[in-house]
N, C-alpha and C positions, 0 to 999 in steps of 0.2 A: 505696518498697516495700519492709521490713524482710526480713530472710531468714527470719525466723520465718512471716510471712505469704505468702512468696513457698513455704516449703514446705509450709504449710496447704494452699494452692491446687493446688500437684502433688500431695500427696497425696488430696485429693478428687477430681481428675482421674484418677489411677492408679490408686483404688480399692483399695489397701493389701495386696496381693497380695505376692509372696515378693521380686519382681524390681521393685518399686516404688523402691525405695533411698532414700527420704525417712527414714524411719525417725520418723516424726510421728504419735504417738498422736492421736485424737482424743474431743474428750470433749465432753459437753452438748449445744447445737445442732449442733455440727458432726459429731457422732456420729449425731444424727438425719437430718441431712442426707445423709450419708454412706449410711445405711441405705436413705433413699428412692432415691439414686442407685445403689445396688447392685442394688436388688430389679426393676430395669429394663434395667441394661447389665452386669451380672456374669453373665449367662446367654447363653444362644445364642438367636438369634432362632427363632423359629416355622418350622420347616418345612414345605414344600408338604404334606405327610403329614397336618399338623392336630396332631401331637403337641406338646403345649403345655410347654415347659420355661423359660419366665418363670418370675418370681420375685411375680408381684402378684397371683396365687389367681384361681379361675375365676369366682368371684362378683361380681355389681355390688357387694352391699355393701362389699368386701374392695378391690376397685377403688376405689370410691368414696371410702373412707379414705384410700388411698393419694394420691388427686388432692389431696384436701384437706389432706394433709400437703405435697405439693410446692406448694401455694399457700400455704401459711404460709410456707415456707423460701425461696422461690425468686420473682424479680420474674417479672411477667405474661409477658415475652417469652421466658423462659426455659422457664415451664410450658407454652407453647405449644408449644415444641419437643420437649418430653418427653411430650407427650399423643401428637403425632404420631407420634412414635418407639415408643412403647407400641401404638398402632395397628399402625403398620407390622411390628414385630420381634415381638410378641407375640400376633398374631392378635386383638385384642379388639375387632374393628369390630362383631362380633354383642353384645357386650354393651352398646352404643351403643342398643339396643331398649329398655332399661330404663328407665323414666324416672326413677329414682332415680340412676342413672350419668350421664344427661343433667344433671340440674339441679344436679351435683357439678363438671362440666366448666368450663374456660376459653374461650367461645366464640372461636372464628377464623374465617378464611376456609376453611382446610384442613379443620377439622373438619364445617365446612358441606358441602365435598365429600364427606367420609366420610359425612355423613347423606344425602345424594342419592345417593350410589351402592348404599345398602342398597334406595332404592325402595320398589318394593311388598312385600318383605320386613315393613317397620314396620308392628307392628299398631297398632291405633285407639288403645289403652291410650297409645303414645308419641308419635302424631303431633302432638298439641296440643304436647307438650314440645318436641319437636323444632321445629315451627314456632316457641315462642316464640324458641329458639336461634338459629334462622337470623333471625328477625326482628334480634332484637339485633344481630347481626353487620351485615345490610344499613342498619339505622339509622345503624351507627357511619359505613359507607361513605358513607351517601348527606350527613351532616356532614361529612364529611371533602371529598368531592367535588363535590355538587351545586352550590355558590353558586359556587365558580371555572369550571366547566364552563358553566353558564348565561351568565356574564358573558362569559366568552372566545367562545363560539359566537353569543351574540347580538351582539356585535361584529361579528364574521366576517360574520354574514349582512347586516348593517346596511353595511357594506364594499361586500358583494357586489351590495347593491341600488342602490348610488349612481347616479343618473343624470347626463347633461353636460348635457341641457336642460333642467333642472326649471323648473318653474312657480315665483312670485315667493315663494309661503309655504310651499315644499320644499326652497328655497335651506339648503344649509347654509354660514353665513357664515363659520364660523371656519375651514373646510377650502377656502373660496373665497379670501379671502384670503390664508391660506397659498400657496396655488396660483398666485396671480398677484403674489406681492411684487416678480417682477422689474418689474412695470410700475408701480412708483411713480412718481406725478408730482411732484416736490418743488416746483417752482412753483403748484400746487394743494392739496397738501399730501393727497394722497388715492391710492388704489390703482383703477387703471382694470382692472376683471375681463374678460379676454379668455376666460376658459373657468370657466363655472361649474359647483360641484359642489354635488350635490342629493343628498337621502333619497329613496328610495324611497316611493313615496305609499302603496303598497297591505301597511301593515305588518302586517297581522294576516292576509294573505294566504300560503298556501305558498309557499315560494320554491324550497326544495332537498327533494332526498327522501333519506333516507338507508336502506339496507338493512344491518343487521347479521346476518351470516351466521357461525354459530358451532358450531364442532366440539365435541359432545357425547361424546367418546369420552373414559374414564375418566383420561389423561395430562390433560385439561385443565381440569379440576375449579374450579380457582381461576379460570381467565380465561372459564368459563360465570358464578360468581359476579359476578364487577367487569361483563361484560357484560349482565346482568339489570340492575344497578344503572344503567348508564349508559344504556340503552336506555330506563328509567322517567325519567330527566331528560331526555332529549332530545324522547321523547315531550310532555314537559311545554311545549318548546317551539311557540309557534303557527304559526312562521313554516317549521317540519320537520317533514316527512313519513316517520314512521319506520316501519319494519317490522322484527321479531325473528324470525330463523329459525334453529330449531337442528337438527342433524343427526347421525347416525350411516350407519347404512345406509338408515334412511327420513328423510324430510324433515318438521318440524311446525313450523307458525307460530304463533306464539306473541304476535302481535301485538295481538290483543285481551285479552290480560291485561297489558300494558304498565304501566297504571296500577299495579300492584302487582306490585313485583321476587320478593316471597317467593312469591306464585301462581305467576308464570313460574320459578322454581326448581323449585319441587314438581313442573312439568308436566312437567319436563327427566328423562331416564334416560341418567344417566352409565355409560359402559360400550359394549362393542359395537365394532362395526366404522365404517370409513369411508368413505364415498361423495362425494369434495367434488363431482364432475362433476353428480351427481342434486342436490345442493344448489343449486349451481350456475345450472344448467338452472331451478329452481322461480323462484330469485331473477330471473333474466333473463326469466321470463315475464311479470313482476309490475312491469317497469321500463316507465314508460309516456312520462318525459321524461328520456332519456339524459345529454343537455346539463348538466341540474339534477342529477344523482343521484350519489350517492357509496355506492358497494358496498365494505362491510369485511368481511372474511374473517377470522376467526378458528380458526387451525389449524396442527399441527404439519405438515401438509403427506404426511402418511404416508397416500398415497390407495389405497383399495382399489378405485376404479371405473375408469374410463377416461381413461388420464393422457392422452393427446393429445386427447380430446375436451374435457379439464378445459382444457388451455391453448388451444384453440380455441376454448372459449367467453370464458373472460378476455379472449384479443385481440379477437375479438367485441365486448364489452362497449367497451373502452376503442376501439377504434375508433369506435364508434358516439355517443364523448362523455362515456360514465361514468368518473369518477374511480375507481380500483380500489385500495384498502388492502388488502396482505396483513400481518396480523401472525401471528408464530409464538405469540405469547403474550401477553395480556392481564394482566399480574399482577407482583408485586414481586419475584417469584422470579428474574427474566432469563430469558437465551434456554435453552430447553429442548432436549432431544433433538429433532430434526427431518429430514425429508428434504430433503438438501442440493442431491441433483439436479434436485428440484422448485422448489427455491429459487432456484436457479440460474436453472432455465426463466422460473420467472415475472421476473426481476430482466431478463432480454434481452427481455421484453416491454413494459419499461418500467413494472414494478409490482415493487421489491424488497420482499423480504419480511424482518421485522424483529420483534424482541420488543420489546415497549411496555409501560412500567409504567403504572399508572393514574393518575399524577401528568402523564404525558406524554401522555394520551389527547387530552385538551381542545385541546392544542397542534397534535397531528397534524389532529385534524377541522377544525379552523378553517382550516390551509392547504388539506385537501382542497375543503374550503367555496369558498374562495378560488383555487381552481385555483391554488397557487403550490407550489414546490418544498416536500416533506416534510422535516420537521426529524427526519430521522433520527439517532437516538443512535448514538455511535460503539458499533463491538463490544466 
């Protein structure tokens, strides 16, 4: 990188104040980029009293123009960060209630979370535009995640269904031969199989049950979006019975809406308190086959309910044979702020809590379905 290019980049970062020290003047497109950055970052964030001190203006058209500018000058990944900062720093969430504003934004998971948090405040004139934004994000996530998830979990379900005394037509010959290579008879040039490995016969029957228990408090927005997509994918597997439960201080079962993750998302109400114990109590009451059930709790573990009862409930489920998975987040953002005391208590029960990216989730679920050690990522 040349010295001139390095000074240019530092000038864009530092903003041209008296102390930036670059001595670099910007012209043309660089000046326009600097103007777009300055309208967002050269002002103080909105304070909690509601005074607007940002430089984007207060009308949807002016913000929409700014959104168009940044999409012209910056790559999509940077645009998404700037949108998020504009919403957080300058209090622009309410402007997302206007259709022309929504049509100008770059859809991403965090924008979906903001839209969902607006909830019932969203007027009917905006709702259809908002659904289109959410639909685009959901479709993109399904394209990225669905095929791999189905393949990974189908393999895990097939392996968990294999039987050791199969009928002839159910024998898995490839695995049977590999399992019996030590019994090869050179003089007969053949393998004598002492152990047969077979496929499960009831390939269309439900073999495992999965309960996704999702914290819908405001800090978990990205996790809720990903959970809705994964819930729909899991529900599409015939050999899995999937239940999706979301909670704050109340508990809502959205299983009947799993065929469309957009409907699931618009049925959530991000924000509010957290009662993990109540949510787990509901999930526990719906378990009929503990030894064949995986419960996935996605929460930052800030419990507003009865802590000791929550831990007793987890211990009881594990004792009954349930595979219990605790995820601090299901997103690309890494580990969030979380209750470390509760995480340690779960780990002592044999249910370590950790953050999980969407790309790792299929492997986590496959291990849980096969009752293998979970591939926990390094902190």
